[in-house]
N, C-alpha and C positions, 0 to 999 in steps of 0.2 A: 812194379807190376807183379802181382802174385796170383797166378792162375793155373790153368790146365792147358790142354791142347788148343782150346779156343783162343788163347792168347799167346801160344808159343809158335804160331804160324804153321801148324800141322799141315803137311801136304803142299805147302807153297814155300817159295824162297823167303828166308828169314827177313830180309830187307823189304819185302813186300807186305809183311804182316802189319796189322793195325798198330801194334806197339812200336814198331820201327817208324811207322808213319807219324805216330804221336811225337816221337823224339824230333823228327824233322819239323813238325808244326811248332813245337816249343822253340826250336832254334829260329825258325822264320819269324815268330812273334816276339823274339828276343826275351823269352822267359828263361830265367836262370835256374833251370832244373836239368839234371841228368836223369835219364831213364835207364833203369836196370830191369831187365825182364827175368824174373825169378820163377817163371812159369815152367811147369813140367807136364808133358803130355801124360795123360792117365792119372793125374794126381786126384786124390780124394781129400775131403776136409780133414780126415784123420792124418794123412801124410803131410798135408799143409801145416797142421797144428804142430806136428813133431818137428818140422823144419823151421817154424816161425821164430823161435828165440834166437837161433844162430843168425838167421837172415837179418833180423832187426839189429842185432848187435854189430854185425859186419857193416851193414849199409847205412844205418841211422837215417831212415827216410823221413822226409817232410810230409809226404803223402803216400798212402798205400792204396792202390787199386786192388781190391780183393774180389777176385772172380773165381770162386770155387763152389763146388756142389753138384755140377752137372754129372760127374762120374758117380757120385753117391746116388743120385736119382736114377741114372741108367742101370745101376746095379740093385736098385730097390733097397738100399740101406736105410735104416730107420731115420726118419726126418728129425726126430728129437735129438739123435746123436749128431746129425749134421748141424743143427741149430746150436748145440753146445759147442761144437768145434769152431763154428764161425764166430760165435759170441766170444770165445776165448781168444781167437785171433784178432778180433776187433779190439778187445780190451788190452791185449798186449801191445798192439800198434798204438793205441791212444796213450797208454802209460809210457811208451817210448817217445811220445811227443809228436806222433804223426796224425795228420787228418786222414780219414778213411772214406773212400768211395766204395760202397758195396754194390757189386754187379750181380743182378739176379738172372735166373734162367727159368725156362719153362720146359716141360717134358712132353714127349709123345704120350698118348693115353694108355700105354701098355700096362701100367700098374693100377689102373682104375681111377675113377674120379676122386675118391677120398684121399688117396696118396698124392695124386697130382695137385689137388687143391692145397693140401697141407704143405707140400714142397714149395709151391709158388708163393704161398702166404708167408713162408718163413722169412723171406728177404725183407719185405716191408715191416714185418714185426721186429726183426733184428735192428733195422735202421732206426725205427722209432724208439726202441728200448735203449739204444746206444748213441742216439743223436748223431747219426752219420748220414752222409749224402747217399742217395740211392738211385741207381739206374735199374729200373724194374726188370728189364729184359734186354740182354746184350744184343739180340737180333731184331729189335724194333726197327721197322722200316725195310726189312729184307723180304724179298719174295721167296716163298718156298719153291724148291725145284732147282733145275739146272742153271738158272740165271745167277744165283748167288751161292749155291752149295756144290761141294764136291760130290762125286757119285755115291758116297756113303750116306748122303742126305743129313749128315750131322755136323760136318765141318764146313765153315764158310770158305768159298774159293777166293781167288785173288781179287775178282771184281767186287766182292763184298767188303773188303778191308777198309776202303775209304769211308764207306757208309757206317761201318761199325765205329770207326774213329769219330765220325761226326756225332754219333749217338753218345759215345763215352765223353767226348769233349763238352757236350751240352751240360753235363753234370760235374765234370772235372774243373772246367775253367773257373767257376766261382771259388774253388778251393785254393787256387794258385795265387 
């Protein structure tokens, strides 16, 4: 797992985050995979790209779940740079022999419709260009507001974690 705070269990107990729940599901279903959560809260695609070669060399993953870009978008960083960074991480993962699940995000409308549309469109374009699996939006199926989000309205709460796992699992299971 290679992501940011949305995958690093920000604000909740690590063992209750969706990545820990993924590991438990894999064990329950007797899938022979170990889950390593290499997510860092606050990570951008630039930071992720800088760390990627070392992580791939150390872990030699069979599958990479790539969930980055949200912090790029919240900071208004250029979408073209985000796409280049994600493309490079996808390519490096594939060259290392890993299958890739690219996990997309959506943004609040703060940066305007042009930026928001370019940002959201980057994920399906990258998945198509690099022949990777795609989950278009990590939070599909979550209700906005206090039911599924922490008070910051950005980070999912504990109740949301099993739902996020189900969403990720729908695209991950075919890769296993």
